[in-house]
C-alpha positions as CSV (number, residue, x, y, z in Angstrom):
1,M,70.9,-130.4,29.8
2,N,71.3,-126.9,28.4
3,P,68.8,-126.5,25.5
4,L,71.3,-124.2,23.8
5,S,73.6,-127.1,23.2
6,R,70.8,-128.9,21.2
7,L,71.5,-129.3,17.5
8,V,69.1,-129.9,14.6
9,M,70.7,-131.4,11.5
10,K,68.8,-131.4,8.2
11,F,69.7,-133.5,5.2
12,G,68.2,-133.0,1.7
13,G,67.2,-135.5,-0.9
14,T,70.6,-135.9,-2.6
15,S,72.2,-136.4,0.8
16,V,70.0,-139.4,1.5
17,A,69.6,-140.6,-2.1
18,D,70.6,-144.2,-1.4
19,L,71.7,-146.5,1.5
20,E,75.4,-145.6,1.2
21,R,74.6,-141.9,1.5
22,I,72.3,-142.6,4.4
23,R,75.2,-144.4,6.1
24,R,77.4,-141.4,5.6
25,V,74.7,-139.2,7.2
26,G,74.7,-141.7,10.1
27,R,78.4,-141.1,10.6
28,L,78.0,-137.3,10.5
29,V,75.2,-137.6,13.1
30,A,77.3,-139.9,15.3
31,A,80.2,-137.4,15.3
32,E,77.9,-134.7,16.8
33,V,76.5,-137.1,19.4
34,A,80.0,-138.1,20.3
35,A,80.7,-134.4,20.9
36,G,78.0,-134.4,23.6
37,K,75.2,-132.7,21.7
38,P,71.5,-133.7,22.0
39,V,70.6,-134.2,18.3
40,A,67.5,-134.1,16.2
41,V,67.8,-135.0,12.5
42,V,65.3,-133.8,9.9
43,V,65.3,-135.7,6.6
44,S,63.9,-135.2,3.1
45,A,62.6,-137.9,0.8
46,M,65.3,-139.7,-1.2
47,A,66.2,-137.8,-4.3
48,G,63.5,-138.2,-7.0
49,K,61.0,-139.9,-4.7
50,T,58.7,-136.9,-4.2
51,N,58.5,-136.4,-8.0
52,E,57.5,-140.0,-8.4
53,L,54.9,-139.8,-5.7
54,V,53.5,-136.6,-7.3
55,A,53.3,-138.4,-10.6
56,W,51.3,-141.1,-9.0
57,T,48.8,-138.6,-7.6
58,D,48.4,-137.0,-11.0
59,G,47.6,-140.4,-12.5
60,A,45.2,-141.5,-9.8
61,G,43.7,-138.2,-8.8
62,A,41.8,-135.3,-10.2
63,A,44.0,-134.6,-13.2
64,A,43.1,-138.0,-14.6
65,Q,39.4,-137.6,-14.0
66,G,38.8,-133.9,-14.6
67,L,37.6,-133.6,-11.0
68,A,38.4,-131.1,-8.2
69,P,41.7,-131.9,-6.5
70,S,41.8,-134.0,-3.3
71,D,44.6,-132.0,-1.7
72,D,44.3,-133.7,1.6
73,E,44.9,-137.2,0.1
74,Y,47.7,-135.7,-2.1
75,D,49.4,-134.8,1.1
76,V,49.0,-138.4,2.5
77,V,50.8,-139.8,-0.6
78,V,53.6,-137.3,-1.0
79,A,54.5,-137.1,2.7
80,S,55.3,-140.8,2.7
81,G,58.7,-140.2,1.1
82,E,60.1,-138.5,4.2
83,Q,58.7,-141.3,6.4
84,V,60.7,-143.9,4.5
85,T,63.9,-141.9,4.9
86,A,63.3,-141.3,8.6
87,G,62.8,-145.0,9.2
88,L,65.9,-146.0,7.2
89,L,68.2,-143.5,9.0
90,A,66.9,-144.5,12.4
91,M,67.6,-148.2,11.6
92,T,71.1,-147.2,10.4
93,L,71.9,-145.3,13.6
94,R,70.7,-148.3,15.7
95,N,72.9,-150.6,13.7
96,M,75.8,-148.3,14.7
97,G,75.0,-148.9,18.3
98,L,73.2,-145.5,18.9
99,R,69.8,-144.9,20.4
100,A,67.5,-143.5,17.8
101,R,63.8,-143.4,16.8
102,S,61.8,-141.9,14.0
103,W,59.2,-139.1,14.6
104,M,56.5,-138.2,12.1
105,G,55.1,-134.7,11.9
106,W,51.9,-135.8,13.8
107,Q,53.9,-137.4,16.6
108,I,55.8,-134.2,17.7
109,P,53.3,-132.7,16.7
110,I,54.0,-130.0,14.1
111,I,50.7,-128.2,14.0
112,A,50.0,-126.7,10.5
113,D,47.0,-125.0,8.8
114,D,44.8,-126.9,6.4
115,A,46.1,-125.3,3.2
116,H,47.1,-128.8,1.9
117,G,50.2,-128.9,-0.3
118,R,51.4,-125.5,0.9
119,S,50.6,-125.5,4.7
120,R,52.2,-123.1,7.1
121,I,53.4,-124.1,10.6
122,E,51.3,-122.7,13.4
123,E,52.8,-124.3,16.5
124,I,55.3,-126.9,17.6
125,P,54.8,-128.2,21.2
126,S,58.3,-129.7,21.5
127,E,58.5,-130.7,25.2
128,A,58.4,-134.5,24.4
129,L,60.9,-134.1,21.6
130,G,63.3,-132.1,23.7
131,A,63.1,-134.5,26.6
132,A,63.9,-137.4,24.3
133,M,66.9,-135.6,22.9
134,D,68.2,-134.6,26.3
135,S,68.0,-138.2,27.4
136,G,70.5,-139.2,24.7
137,E,68.0,-140.4,22.1
138,I,68.5,-139.2,18.5
139,A,65.2,-138.0,17.1
140,V,65.0,-138.7,13.4
141,I,62.2,-136.5,12.0
142,A,60.3,-136.7,8.7
143,G,60.6,-133.2,7.2
144,F,58.1,-131.5,5.0
145,Q,55.1,-132.7,6.9
146,G,52.8,-131.5,9.7
147,V,49.3,-132.2,11.0
148,T,46.2,-130.1,11.0
149,R,44.2,-129.4,14.1
150,D,41.7,-131.9,13.0
151,G,44.3,-134.6,12.6
152,R,45.0,-134.7,8.9
153,I,48.5,-134.8,7.4
154,A,49.6,-131.6,5.7
155,T,52.7,-130.8,3.7
156,L,54.6,-127.6,3.6
157,G,55.4,-127.1,-0.1
158,R,58.4,-128.1,-2.1
159,G,61.6,-127.6,-0.1
160,G,59.5,-127.7,3.1
161,S,62.0,-129.8,5.0
162,D,64.2,-126.7,5.4
163,T,61.3,-125.0,7.0
164,S,60.6,-128.0,9.2
165,A,64.2,-128.0,10.4
166,V,64.4,-124.3,11.2
167,A,61.0,-124.3,12.9
168,I,61.9,-127.3,15.1
169,A,65.2,-125.6,16.0
170,A,63.3,-122.4,17.0
171,S,61.0,-124.4,19.2
172,L,63.9,-126.3,20.8
173,G,66.1,-123.3,21.3
174,A,68.7,-125.1,19.1
175,A,71.2,-124.4,16.4
176,C,70.4,-125.7,12.9
177,D,72.9,-127.2,10.4
178,I,71.5,-127.7,6.9
179,Y,73.4,-130.2,4.9
180,T,73.2,-130.0,1.1
181,D,75.2,-131.1,-2.0
182,V,77.3,-127.9,-1.8
183,D,79.6,-126.7,1.0
184,G,77.9,-123.4,1.6
185,V,76.4,-120.3,-0.1
186,Y,78.4,-119.0,-3.0
187,T,78.6,-115.6,-4.6
188,T,76.8,-117.2,-7.6
189,D,76.1,-120.6,-9.1
190,P,79.5,-122.3,-9.5
191,R,78.2,-124.2,-12.5
192,I,77.9,-121.0,-14.4
193,E,80.9,-119.0,-13.0
194,S,83.9,-121.1,-12.0
195,K,85.3,-118.2,-10.0
196,A,82.4,-118.1,-7.6
197,R,83.5,-118.1,-4.0
198,R,82.0,-119.5,-0.9
199,L,80.8,-116.9,1.7
200,A,81.8,-117.6,5.2
201,R,78.9,-115.4,6.6
202,I,75.8,-114.0,5.0
203,S,73.1,-111.9,6.6
204,Y,69.5,-113.2,6.9
205,E,68.3,-110.4,4.7
206,E,70.8,-111.2,1.9
207,M,70.0,-114.9,2.1
208,L,66.3,-114.2,2.0
209,E,66.7,-112.1,-1.2
210,M,69.0,-114.8,-2.8
211,A,66.6,-117.6,-2.0
212,S,63.6,-115.6,-3.3
213,L,65.5,-114.6,-6.4
214,G,66.5,-118.1,-7.6
215,A,69.3,-119.4,-5.4
216,K,68.4,-123.0,-4.6
217,V,70.4,-123.5,-1.4
218,L,67.6,-122.7,1.1
219,Q,63.9,-122.5,0.9
220,T,62.6,-118.9,1.3
221,R,60.2,-119.6,4.2
222,S,63.0,-121.3,6.1
223,V,65.1,-118.2,5.9
224,E,62.2,-116.0,6.9
225,M,61.7,-118.2,10.0
226,A,65.4,-118.2,10.9
227,M,65.4,-114.4,10.7
228,A,62.2,-114.0,12.7
229,H,63.4,-116.3,15.5
230,K,67.1,-115.6,15.3
231,V,68.0,-119.3,14.7
232,S,71.7,-119.9,14.2
233,V,71.9,-121.6,10.8
234,R,74.8,-123.1,8.9
235,V,74.9,-124.5,5.4
236,L,77.3,-127.4,5.1
237,S,78.1,-130.2,2.6
238,S,76.9,-133.7,3.4
239,F,79.5,-135.2,0.9
240,V,82.3,-135.3,3.4
241,E,83.2,-137.6,6.3
242,P,83.3,-136.3,9.8
243,G,86.3,-134.0,10.4
244,E,87.2,-133.8,6.7
245,A,86.4,-130.2,6.2
246,P,86.6,-128.2,9.5
247,G,85.6,-124.6,9.2
248,Q,83.7,-125.0,6.0
249,G,80.2,-123.9,5.3
250,T,78.3,-120.6,5.5
251,T,76.7,-119.1,8.6
252,L,73.5,-117.0,8.5
253,C,73.6,-114.2,10.9
254,D,72.4,-110.7,11.7
255,E,73.7,-107.9,9.5
256,E,75.3,-106.3,12.5
257,D,77.5,-109.5,13.0
258,I,79.2,-108.9,9.6
259,V,82.1,-106.6,10.4
260,E,82.9,-105.5,6.9
261,K,79.8,-105.3,4.7
262,R,80.3,-106.0,1.1
263,I,78.5,-103.7,-1.4
264,V,77.3,-106.8,-3.3
265,S,77.4,-110.3,-1.9
266,G,76.1,-112.3,-4.7
267,V,74.5,-112.7,-8.1
268,A,71.3,-114.8,-8.3
269,Y,69.2,-115.8,-11.4
270,S,65.9,-117.5,-12.2
271,R,64.8,-119.0,-15.4
272,D,61.4,-119.7,-13.9
273,E,59.9,-116.5,-15.2
274,A,57.2,-115.4,-17.6
275,K,56.3,-111.9,-18.6
276,V,52.8,-110.7,-19.4
277,T,52.3,-107.4,-21.4
278,L,49.1,-105.6,-21.6
279,F,48.7,-103.0,-24.4
280,G,46.4,-100.0,-24.5
281,L,45.2,-100.2,-21.0
282,P,42.8,-97.4,-19.9
283,D,44.9,-95.1,-17.7
284,H,42.5,-94.3,-14.8
285,P,42.2,-95.2,-11.1
286,G,41.0,-98.7,-10.2
287,V,42.3,-100.6,-13.3
288,S,45.5,-101.9,-11.7
289,S,43.6,-102.9,-8.6
290,R,41.1,-104.9,-10.7
291,I,43.9,-106.7,-12.6
292,F,46.0,-107.7,-9.6
293,G,43.1,-108.4,-7.4
294,A,41.9,-111.0,-9.9
295,L,45.3,-112.5,-10.2
296,A,45.5,-112.7,-6.4
297,D,42.1,-114.4,-6.3
298,A,43.5,-117.0,-8.8
299,N,46.6,-117.6,-6.5
300,V,48.9,-116.1,-9.1
301,N,52.0,-114.5,-7.5
302,V,53.1,-111.3,-9.3
303,D,56.7,-110.1,-9.0
304,M,58.1,-107.3,-11.2
305,I,55.6,-104.6,-12.4
306,V,56.2,-101.7,-14.8
307,Q,53.6,-99.3,-16.3
308,A,54.3,-96.6,-18.9
309,H,52.1,-94.2,-20.9
310,A,51.2,-95.5,-24.4
311,R,51.2,-93.4,-27.5
312,T,47.4,-93.1,-27.4
313,A,46.1,-90.5,-25.0
314,D,44.8,-91.8,-21.6
315,T,46.2,-95.3,-22.2
316,A,49.1,-97.2,-20.8
317,N,51.1,-100.3,-21.4
318,M,51.8,-102.6,-18.4
319,E,54.3,-105.4,-17.9
320,F,54.5,-107.8,-15.0
321,T,56.2,-111.1,-14.3
322,V,54.9,-114.4,-12.8
323,G,56.4,-117.8,-12.3
324,K,56.5,-119.8,-15.5
325,R,54.0,-122.4,-14.4
326,D,51.5,-119.6,-13.7
327,G,52.0,-117.9,-17.1
328,A,49.0,-119.6,-18.8
329,R,46.7,-119.0,-15.7
330,A,47.7,-115.4,-15.6
331,M,46.8,-115.0,-19.3
332,D,43.4,-116.6,-18.7
333,V,42.8,-114.1,-15.9
334,V,43.8,-111.0,-17.8
335,N,42.0,-112.1,-21.0
336,S,38.8,-112.6,-19.0
337,L,39.0,-108.9,-18.0
338,Q,39.5,-107.6,-21.5
339,G,35.8,-106.9,-22.1
340,E,35.4,-105.2,-18.8
341,L,38.5,-103.1,-18.9
342,G,38.8,-102.5,-22.6
343,F,42.5,-102.9,-23.2
344,E,43.8,-103.7,-26.7
345,G,45.5,-107.1,-26.0
346,A,47.8,-109.2,-23.9
347,V,51.0,-111.2,-24.8
348,L,52.8,-113.8,-22.8
349,D,56.6,-114.2,-23.1
350,E,58.2,-117.2,-21.4
351,D,61.6,-116.7,-23.0
352,V,62.9,-114.4,-20.2
353,A,65.1,-114.7,-17.1
354,K,65.6,-112.6,-14.0
355,V,69.1,-111.7,-12.9
356,S,69.8,-110.0,-9.6
357,V,72.6,-108.5,-7.5
358,I,72.2,-108.6,-3.7
359,G,74.1,-106.9,-0.9
360,V,73.5,-105.1,2.4
361,G,76.2,-102.6,1.4
362,M,73.9,-101.1,-1.2
363,R,72.2,-99.2,1.6
364,S,75.2,-97.0,2.0
365,H,76.9,-97.0,-1.4
366,A,76.0,-95.1,-4.6
367,G,76.7,-96.3,-8.1
368,V,75.6,-100.0,-7.7
369,A,73.0,-99.7,-10.4
370,K,75.4,-97.8,-12.7
371,T,77.9,-100.7,-12.5
372,M,75.2,-103.2,-13.2
373,F,73.7,-101.5,-16.2
374,K,77.1,-100.7,-17.7
375,A,78.3,-104.3,-17.3
376,L,75.2,-105.6,-19.1
377,A,75.4,-102.9,-21.8
378,D,79.0,-103.8,-22.5
379,K,78.0,-107.4,-23.2
380,G,75.0,-106.3,-25.4
381,V,72.4,-107.5,-22.9
382,N,69.1,-105.6,-23.2
383,I,67.1,-104.9,-20.0
384,Q,63.4,-105.3,-20.3
385,V,62.2,-104.7,-16.7
386,I,63.9,-103.4,-13.6
387,S,63.0,-103.9,-9.9
388,T,64.8,-102.7,-6.8
389,S,64.8,-102.8,-3.0
390,E,67.2,-101.5,-0.4
391,I,69.5,-104.5,-0.9
392,K,68.9,-105.8,-4.4
393,I,68.5,-104.9,-8.0
394,S,66.8,-107.3,-10.4
395,V,66.5,-107.1,-14.2
396,L,64.5,-109.1,-16.6
397,I,66.4,-110.1,-19.7
398,E,66.1,-112.5,-22.7
399,S,66.8,-116.0,-21.3
400,A,69.5,-116.8,-23.8
401,Y,71.8,-114.2,-22.1
402,T,71.4,-115.5,-18.6
403,E,74.8,-117.1,-18.1
404,L,76.6,-114.2,-19.9
405,A,74.9,-111.7,-17.6
406,V,75.7,-113.7,-14.5
407,R,79.4,-113.9,-15.4
408,A,79.6,-110.2,-16.4
409,L,78.0,-109.0,-13.1
410,H,80.2,-111.4,-11.0
411,A,83.3,-109.8,-12.6
412,A,82.0,-106.2,-12.5
413,Y,81.6,-106.4,-8.7
414,E,84.8,-108.4,-8.3
415,L,83.1,-111.1,-6.4
416,D,85.9,-113.5,-7.2
417,K,88.0,-111.5,-4.7
418,V,85.5,-111.8,-1.7
């Protein structure tokens, strides 16, 4: 069997939320098998199940006792949701007369590091899995989980089933179809802008930016892996019957495979933002290194950073953003440095949002920023912080203006005409 004909299908939590949806997944899988493809299916936990399991760990674990966290046992609990789904889908496929069996992460095995709760995949020896698929057996794989080299279950972080699917596809030399509750990647969130349009193709780089900037379609690490290993990935809807929507979905591809590059491909937003402002910071070498080194040591991920001279000589004001859940921890870190560094004070603002425009065409077109800033100014939206890369511009604004800003930018770049 030609390994290139292998297919990995991934189904998220909403796609397997109940037995009827699992049966629909079974029909989608059966259609690919009938087309002659060796198939592996990666599944998430049923919708809401992981949150329930996490709540149980909070109640039984360290948070309830004021103790250090047992991250390895946390992984044992939360990984069980995907195991249930894998077993149910394998049973469903067998009831349809198909050969199927479930595979846990440790059975393949998916080798991961020991950073429990946020492990990274190190290796997937897929010979046994590939042989089973090529023999006509459907492999139903519990996503989100791997195993450490000393035999402990490890989970890959929220959304990790996407990463599982792409990593398995890379190890098998297979294509990867990721089924979600939407029928592809859109120019922006259709719940905010009704004129949002589905993109037939999007580059890995654009999708990586969109995922990291708030788009919820794919997990960032899965896109990184697809780009690194050149895995052919499609995003499709699971809420259709086989053959109902031919040609739908969005394909991730190399930038060179997009014949006509759009200046801007999409508008992304994130309300999961918090801004920390430091006032009267001594303006001399080593201060920034001390601040961001301490934040890194506390596992606080920093995004946008701006520094400007203050009115007082030899001082500066600094602003940076972190995830909202890291806001309090970031403040604890910077406040612990006040005596050492001698800055005047720090303020946390959680009433902010990040809005971004993304497109590979920015590399070769001028005026993208001008269009963005004018569109926001015309709607009375004030920009607090700006961050750029080759293919994106992000701005931090007051969260109340998020939807207005998204709609204004979508119209300004005429994304309804893609």
